[in-house]
C-alpha positions in Angstrom: 69.9 -6.8 23.7 67.2 -4.2 23.5 68.0 -1.0 25.6 64.7 0.6 25.0 61.1 -0.3 24.4 60.0 1.6 21.3 56.6 3.5 21.4 54.8 5.1 18.4 53.6 8.6 18.4 51.9 10.5 15.6 51.9 14.3 15.0 50.1 16.5 12.6 51.6 19.4 10.7 48.6 21.7 10.1 48.8 25.0 8.4 46.4 28.0 8.3 45.6 30.2 5.3 48.9 32.2 5.8 51.0 29.0 5.9 51.5 29.2 9.7 51.8 25.9 11.5 49.8 25.0 14.6 51.8 24.3 17.8 50.5 23.5 21.2 52.0 24.3 24.6 52.0 21.3 27.1 50.6 21.8 30.5 53.3 22.6 33.0 51.9 19.7 35.0 52.6 17.2 32.2 54.8 14.2 32.9 56.4 14.5 29.5 57.6 17.9 28.0 56.0 20.1 30.6 55.6 23.7 29.3 57.1 22.7 25.9 55.6 23.4 22.5 54.8 20.5 20.2 52.7 19.5 17.2 49.2 18.1 17.9 49.1 14.4 18.3 50.0 11.6 20.7 50.4 7.9 21.3 49.1 5.2 19.1 46.9 2.7 21.1 47.6 -1.1 20.8 45.9 -2.4 17.7 45.1 1.1 16.3 46.4 2.2 12.9 48.7 5.3 13.1 46.5 7.3 10.8 43.4 6.7 12.9 45.4 7.5 16.0 46.5 10.8 14.6 43.0 11.9 13.6 41.6 10.8 17.1 44.5 12.5 19.0 44.1 15.8 17.1 40.4 15.8 17.8 40.9 15.0 21.5 43.4 17.8 21.9 41.9 20.5 19.7 38.3 19.5 18.7 39.4 19.9 15.1 38.5 17.3 12.4 41.4 16.8 10.0 42.2 14.8 6.9 45.8 13.5 6.4 47.9 14.0 3.3 51.6 12.9 3.5 54.2 11.6 5.8 56.6 14.5 6.3 59.2 13.1 8.6 60.1 11.1 11.6 61.8 12.1 14.9 62.6 10.3 18.0 62.7 11.1 21.7 64.4 9.2 24.5 62.3 8.9 27.7 63.3 6.9 30.8 62.6 3.5 29.3 60.8 4.2 26.2 62.2 5.7 22.9 59.2 7.4 21.3 59.2 7.4 17.5 57.2 10.4 16.2 55.7 10.0 12.7 54.9 13.6 11.5 52.2 13.9 8.8 50.8 16.9 7.0 47.1 17.3 7.1 44.2 19.7 6.5 41.7 21.1 8.9 38.2 20.0 7.6 36.0 21.5 10.3 35.8 22.6 13.9 36.8 25.4 16.2 40.0 25.1 18.1 39.4 24.3 21.7 42.3 22.9 23.8 42.1 19.9 26.0 43.5 20.0 29.6 46.8 18.4 28.2 47.7 21.8 26.8 47.7 25.5 28.0 48.3 27.4 25.0 48.5 27.3 21.2 50.1 29.5 18.5 50.1 29.7 14.6 53.8 30.1 13.7 55.7 30.2 10.4 57.9 27.1 10.3 61.1 29.2 10.1 60.2 30.9 13.4 59.6 27.7 15.4 63.1 27.8 16.9 62.1 31.0 18.8 59.8 28.7 20.9 60.8 26.3 23.7 60.1 23.2 21.6 60.0 19.5 22.8 63.3 18.0 22.0 61.9 15.7 19.3 60.3 18.7 17.5 63.5 20.7 17.9 65.4 17.9 16.1 62.7 17.7 13.3 62.9 21.5 12.7 66.7 21.6 12.8 67.0 18.7 10.3 64.6 20.2 7.7 67.3 22.6 6.4 64.8 24.7 4.5 66.4 27.2 2.1 63.9 30.1 1.4 66.3 32.8 0.2 68.8 32.6 -2.6 72.5 33.5 -2.0 74.6 35.2 -4.5 75.1 32.0 -6.6 71.5 30.6 -6.5 68.6 31.5 -8.7 64.9 31.2 -7.7 64.6 27.9 -9.4 67.4 26.4 -7.3 65.9 27.8 -4.1 62.5 26.2 -4.9 64.2 22.9 -5.5 65.8 23.1 -2.1 62.4 23.4 -0.2 61.5 20.3 1.6 58.6 18.2 0.3 56.4 18.8 3.3 56.6 22.6 2.7 55.6 22.0 -0.9 52.6 19.9 0.2 51.5 22.6 2.5 51.7 25.1 -0.2 49.9 22.9 -2.6 47.1 22.3 0.1 46.9 26.1 0.7 46.7 26.8 -3.0 43.7 24.4 -3.2 42.1 26.0 -0.2 42.4 29.5 -1.7 41.8 28.4 -5.3 45.1 29.5 -6.7 
C-alpha cells in the first residue's frame, strides 16, 4: 500500500565568489512554504529530465543561466498527499543578472554554516542539519583531519570557486 504519491523536485546549490550560497524567500502567498527560505529550483514536469528541469526552474525564478556539476544530496518533504523528493545539485552561474519571479519576495547570499539563522523550508533545514560540516579543529584534530571531514559538495563548490578566480 502506498501512503504517498512521490513527486520530484530539483534544487541548485549556487555559490558566489565568496563561497556564499544563494537562497530565495518564498512569497507569503505561496501554497507551499510561504515566507520560508529555500534553494532555487522546483518541480520536474512529466517527461522532463531532472537536469533540464533544474536549469529551467532556476532561469524562471532568477533569470540566471547555470551549468550543473554534481548531485550533492537529497531531502524530502511531506505535503498533504505528496512526498516531495528534492535532489540538490551544485551548479555554476554562467550568465545573467539576478531578477526574481513572483514566486519569491527576497534573496540572500549566505555562508552555508549561517543558513540555520534563516526560517528555512523544512526539507532544506533537514538537508543543512544532516551535512555535519566540520570547519574548525578541536584539540585532537589537525587541519588535514578537518579537511577530510568537509562534505563533498563543499569541496566541489571550493573547486568551482578556485576555477572561477583562477587559483
